[in-house]
C-alpha positions in Angstrom: 101.2 137.9 157.8 104.7 138.5 159.0 105.7 142.1 159.7 109.1 143.7 160.0 110.4 145.1 163.2 109.9 148.6 161.8 106.3 147.9 161.1 105.8 146.3 164.5 107.3 149.4 166.1 104.9 151.7 164.1 101.9 149.6 165.0 102.8 149.4 168.7 103.5 153.1 168.8 100.1 153.9 167.3 98.3 151.8 169.9 100.4 153.2 172.8 99.4 156.8 171.7 95.7 155.9 172.0 96.3 155.0 175.7 97.9 158.3 176.6 96.1 159.7 179.7 93.5 156.9 179.3 92.3 154.4 181.9 92.6 150.6 182.5 89.7 149.0 184.2 89.9 145.6 185.8 86.6 143.6 185.5 85.1 140.4 186.8 82.9 138.1 184.8 83.3 136.6 181.3 85.5 138.6 179.0 83.6 139.8 175.9 84.4 138.2 172.6 86.5 141.2 171.5 87.0 144.9 172.5 84.1 146.0 170.3 81.6 143.8 172.2 79.7 145.6 174.9 80.2 144.6 178.5 77.5 142.3 179.9 77.2 141.5 183.6 80.7 142.6 184.3 81.7 144.5 187.4 84.4 147.2 187.4 86.7 146.3 190.3 89.5 148.8 190.0 90.5 151.7 187.7 94.1 152.7 186.9 95.1 155.9 185.0 97.9 156.0 182.4 100.3 158.9 182.5 100.1 161.5 179.6 102.7 159.3 177.9 101.2 155.8 178.6 104.2 153.7 177.6 108.0 153.9 177.5 110.2 153.2 174.5 109.8 150.0 172.5 112.4 147.2 172.6 112.7 143.9 170.7 112.4 140.9 173.1 111.9 137.4 171.9 110.4 138.3 168.5 108.1 140.8 170.1 108.3 144.6 169.9 107.2 145.6 173.4 106.8 148.4 175.8 106.1 148.8 179.6 103.3 150.9 180.9 103.6 154.2 182.8 100.7 154.5 185.2 99.9 157.4 187.5 99.9 154.9 190.3 100.6 151.2 190.3 98.4 150.7 193.4 94.8 151.8 193.6 91.8 151.2 195.9 89.3 148.6 194.7 85.8 149.9 194.0 84.1 146.5 194.2 84.7 142.9 195.3 85.3 140.1 192.8 87.8 138.1 190.8 89.7 140.1 188.1 89.3 138.2 184.8 90.2 140.8 182.2 91.0 144.5 181.7 89.6 147.0 179.3 91.7 150.0 178.2 89.9 153.2 177.3 91.1 156.4 175.6 91.0 159.7 177.6 87.3 160.3 178.5 86.6 156.7 179.2 84.2 155.9 176.4 86.4 154.7 173.4 87.8 151.2 173.9 91.4 150.7 172.8 91.9 147.0 173.8 91.1 144.2 176.2 93.9 142.6 178.1 94.3 139.3 180.0 94.6 139.6 183.8 96.2 137.3 186.4 99.1 136.8 188.8 101.6 135.6 186.2 101.9 135.0 182.4 99.2 137.5 181.5 99.1 141.0 179.9 98.3 142.6 183.3 100.0 141.0 186.3 98.3 141.7 189.6 99.3 141.1 193.2 96.1 139.1 193.5 93.2 138.4 191.1 90.9 138.2 194.2 89.9 141.8 194.8 88.1 143.2 197.8 86.3 146.5 197.8 88.4 149.1 199.7 91.5 147.0 199.5 94.6 147.7 197.5 95.0 146.4 193.9 98.6 146.5 192.6 99.8 146.0 189.0 103.2 144.5 189.1 103.6 144.3 185.4 101.9 145.7 182.3 103.7 145.1 179.0 102.2 145.5 175.5 103.7 143.1 172.9 103.5 143.2 169.1 104.8 140.1 167.3 107.4 140.7 164.6 109.3 138.5 162.2 
């Protein structure tokens, strides 16, 4: 399916709204098959909170409608030690899953200062951009 830019904007805006005042949790371990699959043996390493408006305005960049996250803080204290392998985004309240995101130090949905996380140390997100392909 190919969608128009207007449809891409509407879809991205709907997903962004679900993240308002939600949380993003960085996990270690194998990423589940999809966001509807329960976690299994994963350790929560760090938790970030989205602002009440989780993302800024959309823009078209290289055939993607995209938006940059607005976090309450881009640096948080790690709650556990491990290697960040993926992130899960939850709506406000922390029980309804919105999406799973890739994590790494470059070329991923969530770009961290380091994927190697130490309990009590700082974890910094340097980039978090949602992208919706459009044609």
